[in-house]
N, C-alpha and C positions, 0 to 999 in steps of 0.2 A: 503493500499499500504505500509505504514511505518512497519506493522508488518510483511510483507513478507520478506521486505529487511532486517530486522533483523534477520529473520529465516534463510535467506540464508549466511548471514554472520556469524552467530552461526555455522551452518554446516560446513562452510569453515574453519572458526580457528577449529573446531573440528577435521576435515580431516587432516588439517596442523599438529596439535599436535600429531594426531595418526602416522602418517607418520614419524615425525622426533623423537618419543619416543625410546629409546635404544631398540635394537631387538637382540644385542648379548651380552651375559654374560659372563665374564670370571673370575672364583672365585676357591678359593681351599685354602690350607693350606701349607704353607712352614717352615718345621720343622728347628728349628734353626736360622730362619731369623728375629723374632720379632724386631721391630722397623727400620729394614731397607727398601729402596726403592726399587720398583718394576717400570720397565717402559715398555712401549708398543709402540711399532712403526708398522708402516704398510710398506710393502716391495711393492712400487709403481712400475711403469713400468721402469724407469730409475733412482729411488732415494728412500731411508727410509726418512718416514714421521711420526714425534712423535704424538701419538695419546694421550697419558694420562700417568700420574705417580700416584701411590699411595704408602702411608707407609705401610708396613706389620703392622697388629696388635700384641700385646704381646701374644696372643693365636695362632700365625702365621697364621691367617685367612687374606685374601685380596679379593678385587672384582672390576672388571672394568665393565662399563656398557657403551655402544656408538651404534650408529646407523650406518649402512652399508648399502647399496643397493645391492651390490654384495658378493659372497664369495671371499677371498683373504688370501694371506700370512701375517701372523703378527707374530712379533718377541718379544719375552716376555724376557727380561733381568733383572740380578741382578746388583747391583754395583760392582760387582766384573767384570762385562763384560761377564759372562756366560749366553747363551741364550736356550731358548725352541723356537722351529718351531712350529706354530698353524696355522690351514686352517678352520677358523670358517666359516658357512653359516648364511645367516639371519635367525633369530629365533632360532639359538641355543644357547643353556647353558653349557657351557665348565667347568668341574670340573677338578683341576690339584692338586696331590698331589706330593710335591718334597721337597727333603733335600738341605738348601741352599749352604752347604759347595760342595754337588755334584749336583748343580742345572741342568745340562745340560745331565749328564749321568745318573741319577736314578730319573726319574719322571714316573708317568702316568696320564693319561689323558682319561676322560670318557665325552659322550655327544657329540663328534664330531670324528665320524669314519675317515675323511679325515685329521684330526690332529693325529689320533692314527696312519695311514699310514706313517706320515711323521716321527713320533717318531720309527715305525719300519724302515724306511729308514736309520734315523741318526744312530740307533742302531748297524745297520748291518756295516756301514761306519766306525764308531768308532772301533767295531771289527776288521775290515780289516787293518786299520791303526795301532792298537796296534799289529796285527800278524806281519805286515812289519817292524814295530818298532823293535820288540824282534829278528826279523830275520836279520835284520841290525847290532844289538848289538852283536848278536852271532859271526857274520864274522868279525866285526870290530876290534875284540879282537884277530883276529889271525894276526899275521904280514906278513906272507906270506902264500898267498894261492897256493895251489897247482892246477893243472887242473881240477882235480877231485872235488875238495873243490868248486871251481869257477862254474863249471857246476851243482854241487849240488845246489848252491846257486841261479844261475839264474832258474833252474826248479821250485825250491820250491817258487821262486819270481811271476814266471808265474802262478802256479797253486793258489797262494793267490789271484791274478788279477783277474784269469779268475772265482774264485767261488764268486768272487763281481759281475763281469760283467754278469754271469749267473742269479746271484740274483736280480739284477736291470733289465735285460731284461725280467725276468718272471714276476717281480712286474709290469712292464710296460704293458705288454701284459694281465695280469689278473685285470689290474685297469685302463683302457683306457677312461671309463667314467667319471674319477675322475681328479680334476686339480692336484692332487699328482703324476700323472705321469710326469707332466710338470718338477716338482721340482726333481725327479728322473733323468731326462736327463742333469740336471746341475750338478750335485754333483761331486765334486771333490777328489780325494785321495791325492793330494796335490795340492799347488798352481799352476795352469795352467795345471795339468794332471787329464784330465777328466777322469770318468771311463768308460763312452762310448764316446772315444776320437777317434776312427778309421773313415776313410774316410767313409766306408760302414755303419758306425752307423746312417748317415743320414736317413735311412730307418724308423729307429725307431722314428725319429722327425718327420717324415711324416705321419707315423701312427696316433700318437699322435694329430698333427695337425688336421688333417680329422676329429678324433674323437671328441676332444675339441670344435672345431669350429660348430660342430653339435649340442651338447649339451649346450653350452653357448658362443652364438654368438655376445651377446652386452657387454660381459664383457671386460674392457679395458686391463686389463693383458693379457687376453687370446688372444684378438685381436692383439696385440703387439707381443705375442708370434708365432701367427700363420704366421704374417708377416715376422719375423725372420726366420721363419721355411721355409717358401716359398723361400726367399732369399738365405738361404744357398743350399736348394735343387737345385735351378737354377744354384748357383756357382758350385756346385757339378756336374753337368750333362753338364754343359760348359767344365769343367775341363776334363770331363771323354771323351767327345767330341773330345776335343782337343788332350788328350792322345793318342785315337784310330788313329787319323790322324798323329800324329807324329811316331807311330809306324809303320804307311805305308811307311813314308819317310826313305831314306837311311840316316844312321848314320852321314855320312859325309857331307850330306845337312843341317843338325841340327846344326853342330857345328860351333862355331866361332873361329876365328884366327886373333886377333887383336892386333896392337900396342900399347903400355902403353906410357906413356909419355915421356920417356927414348929411344923410337923407339925400344923396344925390342917387339917380337911377344909373344902372349901368347893364347894358346890353351884352349877352355873351358872345352874340354874333358880331358886336363892334370889334371884336378881338381878333377877326378872320385876317390872315396873312402872317399870324405869329403861330408858334407851337404853344398851346394852351395846356395847362392842367386843371380840368374843372375838380375841386378838391371838397369833399364835404368831410365836415369836421366839427367838434363841440368844445366851447371852453371847459366844460365839464367833464370830457372824456381823458382820462389818465394815458389812454394809448395814443391820444392824438398830442397832447402835452408833451409826450415822449419824442414824438415823430417830429414835431414841428423844428426843433433846432437843425436837425439833419436836412429837412427838406427846405429850410431858409438858407443854409449853406449851397445847397444845389440852385436856387434861385438867385443868388447873389452871382454865382458863377456862370450861369447861363443867360441871364434877363439882359445883357447886353448884346447877345447873338439872337435875340427876338424870343425869348421863353417869357410867357406870363403865367400866372396862378390866379385862377378864378375862384376864392375860396368860399364857399358857402356854408356859414356859421348856422347850426341847428339851435338855435337859441330862442329863449323868452324872456330874458333881461338883457335890455341894451347895455346897461351899465356894466355888469359881469362881462358881457362880450367884448366892448370897448375896451375894459380895463387889462383885458387878456392881451388883447391886440397890441396894447401899448407898451404893457411889461415884457412881451416877449420881441416885440420890435418885429411884429409880422408887416412888412411894409408892401406885400403885394395887395391885389385888390380884394377887398374883403365886404361881402355882402350878406345879408341876413333877412329873412321874412318875419323874423322875431314871433314865429307862430307854433314854436315846436310843442307838442310831438305833430301838428297838423302841418307840415311842411311840402306844400305842392311840388316844390323843387326835387325834393328826396322821392316822393312818389313818382314823380315822371321818369327819374333815372333810377326807379327800383333800388333805393338805398336801404339796408337793412342794418348793416353794421357800419361801425365807424373805427377807422378813419376809412373813406372811400374816394375813388379817384376814376376820372376818364382822361386821357390823353388824346388831344387834337392836334391833326398836323396843320399845316400853313393853309390847307385847303378848307379846313374845316370839318375833317372827317375825323371820326372817332377810329384810333389805330392799337389803341391798349386800354386795358382795364385793371384797377387796382393795383397799380405798380408803383414803389417807392425806392429810394436808394440806390443802389449799385445798378440795379435794373431800369430804372428811370433815368439814370445817367447814361445807359447805353441806348437806349432810344433817342435821349437828345441828341448824343453824339451823331447819331444817324441821321437825325430828322435836321439838324442845324448846320 
């Protein structure tokens, strides 16, 4: 009996040691990087986690070994903060050749096809950024642009962006069974300016979500992405349905004409030509009070470019409302019917919780709903 117990104990320990042993290896040579450190981080669902660090040997060689149950995105970085994005799968051995001084722009990776896919995506985006930088430099040197030069600049800029978009879309369609297609969806030309940032680009997110959920249903990173994609899709179709309903209504039925704190009537439609955030809030709402400082920072940053906030206060006390406006320095357009909870404006726009918002483009069309913070800034970067 004791022998049987020892046998099962031995096999159990053997099995545990086999499953925990390193099954992913990342090694290679970094030219000119002897004695410097390399760091490996894991890009988790909502944070970056440190995996390991190693010192590059005198001959430039390095090696990481670790265990992972799933494929995932890893960030290899040097002491200068330059990074190489990797996407290893269990049981893969990646071999990297790079130059330390050009760490993120001049490297090769073998042994991992998905890591090579990421390299191709990064390389193309870097090329696009260089083209845009060169274009901007050429035109910034001109003191006074003629109409012809301005039109030429816009045409060339759009051509560069289109080329990048076409590349990204083609890549996604060609690699639907790869997690690298998720990476392609979130690439940014500049901070907040996504390559695929148009409303209708939600279709590519849906296609990728349908595909990767089929191939990798148990990977936490994929699950998180799929949930995000489904949420974005629901928002899009909800907004699309709202837009269709609004188109059926008469323009005058959707306009607001409400008095500000000084008693002056201000029409929402009078702001056409600007990008406008129709913002429903209340001085009694803790959530609104917490949001207002950040929203005001965004307003101060973008108002000179043509951004305006039309803030509808759901109030019944003019004194408390005006006091909050003055105390918090809310110098955008503030209006209120002073009829809370019987606000016709709130009923018209189906406002059920606060804060709530609708974003209008310069043509006076609603393009987004209930967006604040970084998401709002991304929209403003694109619209302005």
